[in-house]
C-alpha positions as CSV (number, residue, x, y, z in Angstrom):
1,M,183.4,-5.4,108.8
2,K,181.0,-3.8,111.2
3,C,177.3,-3.8,111.8
4,K,175.1,-2.0,114.3
5,L,171.7,-3.3,115.5
6,K,169.0,-1.3,117.2
7,W,165.9,-2.7,118.9
8,D,162.8,-1.4,117.1
9,G,160.2,-2.7,119.6
10,D,158.6,-6.1,120.2
11,A,160.8,-8.7,118.4
12,R,162.0,-6.3,115.7
13,F,165.5,-5.0,115.1
14,V,167.1,-2.8,112.4
15,A,170.6,-3.5,111.4
16,E,172.8,-0.9,109.8
17,T,175.6,-2.3,107.8
18,E,179.0,-0.7,107.4
19,S,178.2,0.1,103.8
20,G,175.2,2.2,105.0
21,H,172.3,-0.1,104.3
22,A,169.4,-0.8,106.7
23,I,167.9,-4.2,107.1
24,R,164.9,-5.0,109.2
25,M,164.5,-8.3,110.9
26,E,162.2,-9.9,113.4
27,G,161.8,-12.9,115.6
28,A,159.2,-15.6,115.0
29,A,155.5,-15.0,116.0
30,E,155.7,-17.4,118.8
31,L,158.5,-15.2,120.3
32,G,156.6,-11.9,119.9
33,G,157.2,-11.2,116.2
34,Q,154.4,-9.9,114.0
35,N,155.7,-11.2,110.6
36,Q,156.7,-7.7,109.4
37,A,160.3,-8.6,108.5
38,P,162.5,-11.7,107.7
39,R,163.8,-13.8,110.6
40,P,167.6,-13.6,111.3
41,M,168.2,-17.2,110.1
42,E,166.3,-16.5,106.9
43,L,168.7,-13.6,106.3
44,I,171.7,-15.9,106.9
45,L,170.3,-18.4,104.3
46,A,169.6,-15.6,101.8
47,G,173.1,-14.2,102.4
48,A,174.7,-17.6,101.6
49,G,172.6,-17.9,98.5
50,G,173.5,-14.4,97.4
51,C,177.2,-15.0,98.0
52,S,177.2,-18.2,96.0
53,A,175.1,-16.9,93.1
54,Y,177.4,-13.9,92.9
55,D,180.4,-16.2,92.7
56,V,178.8,-18.4,90.0
57,V,178.0,-15.4,87.8
58,L,181.4,-13.8,88.3
59,I,183.3,-17.0,87.5
60,L,181.2,-17.6,84.4
61,K,181.7,-14.0,83.2
62,R,185.4,-14.1,83.8
63,G,185.5,-17.3,81.8
64,R,183.8,-15.4,79.0
65,H,180.7,-17.6,79.1
66,A,177.5,-15.9,77.9
67,V,175.6,-16.1,81.1
68,K,172.4,-14.1,81.0
69,G,170.7,-15.1,84.3
70,C,171.2,-17.0,87.5
71,E,168.7,-17.9,90.2
72,V,169.3,-20.1,93.2
73,S,166.7,-21.7,95.4
74,L,167.8,-22.9,98.8
75,S,166.1,-25.3,101.2
76,A,167.5,-26.0,104.6
77,D,166.9,-28.1,107.7
78,R,167.7,-26.9,111.2
79,A,168.6,-28.8,114.4
80,E,165.6,-29.6,116.7
81,A,167.4,-28.3,119.8
82,D,169.1,-25.1,120.6
83,P,171.3,-23.9,119.1
84,K,169.1,-24.5,116.1
85,V,171.9,-24.4,113.5
86,F,171.5,-25.4,109.9
87,T,172.1,-29.1,109.5
88,R,171.4,-29.5,105.8
89,I,171.3,-26.9,103.0
90,H,170.6,-27.6,99.3
91,Y,171.3,-25.1,96.6
92,H,169.5,-25.5,93.2
93,F,170.9,-23.2,90.6
94,T,169.1,-22.2,87.4
95,V,171.6,-20.6,85.1
96,S,170.6,-19.2,81.7
97,G,172.7,-18.1,78.8
98,E,173.9,-18.8,75.4
99,N,175.6,-22.2,74.8
100,L,176.6,-22.7,78.4
101,K,178.5,-25.9,78.9
102,P,177.6,-28.1,81.9
103,E,181.3,-28.4,82.8
104,A,181.6,-24.6,83.1
105,V,178.5,-24.3,85.3
106,E,179.6,-27.3,87.5
107,R,183.1,-25.8,87.8
108,A,181.7,-22.3,88.8
109,I,179.5,-23.9,91.5
110,K,182.3,-26.1,92.8
111,L,184.7,-23.1,93.0
112,S,182.1,-21.1,94.9
113,A,181.4,-24.0,97.3
114,E,185.0,-24.9,98.0
115,K,187.0,-21.7,97.7
116,Y,185.1,-18.4,97.4
117,C,181.8,-18.3,99.2
118,S,182.7,-17.5,102.7
119,A,179.1,-17.8,103.9
120,S,178.6,-21.3,102.5
121,I,181.9,-22.5,103.7
122,M,181.2,-21.2,107.2
123,L,177.7,-22.8,107.2
124,G,179.3,-26.0,106.0
125,K,180.9,-26.4,109.5
126,T,177.5,-27.5,110.8
127,A,175.5,-28.3,107.7
128,T,175.7,-30.9,104.9
129,I,175.6,-28.8,101.8
130,T,174.6,-30.1,98.4
131,H,174.1,-28.5,95.0
132,D,172.5,-29.2,91.7
133,Y,171.7,-27.1,88.7
134,E,169.8,-26.7,85.5
135,I,170.8,-24.8,82.4
136,I,168.4,-22.8,80.3
137,D,169.8,-22.1,76.8
138,T,168.8,-18.7,75.6
139,T,170.4,-19.1,72.2
140,A,167.9,-17.9,69.6
């Protein structure tokens, strides 16, 4: 995997991913940022959430569960001193579908957390990671 970053003035950078997508990012206001783009650590947190949510949906679909939606809200704490790594991350999944069984959702989240989500597993080296979930039944 490759990525190229280019300074875009002040505290802004543009990353170009190997797949050809551009992502703007910016440092915090106290470091010269103007709040025009996400912070790099926000993108790391978002990436971990996206990685895990993708896994959960894929695992449920492969298990032939009628998943219709998946949202994940993340909250995180960072170390006070540099390097300000994540020290705690909590994932709250809201999974919707028809007759979804709690055991299936729990299993999908556990498989993502322990086996498939590279981002979460990597962040787990410095952070305590917790999960919870709710199921919304869309059966009419």
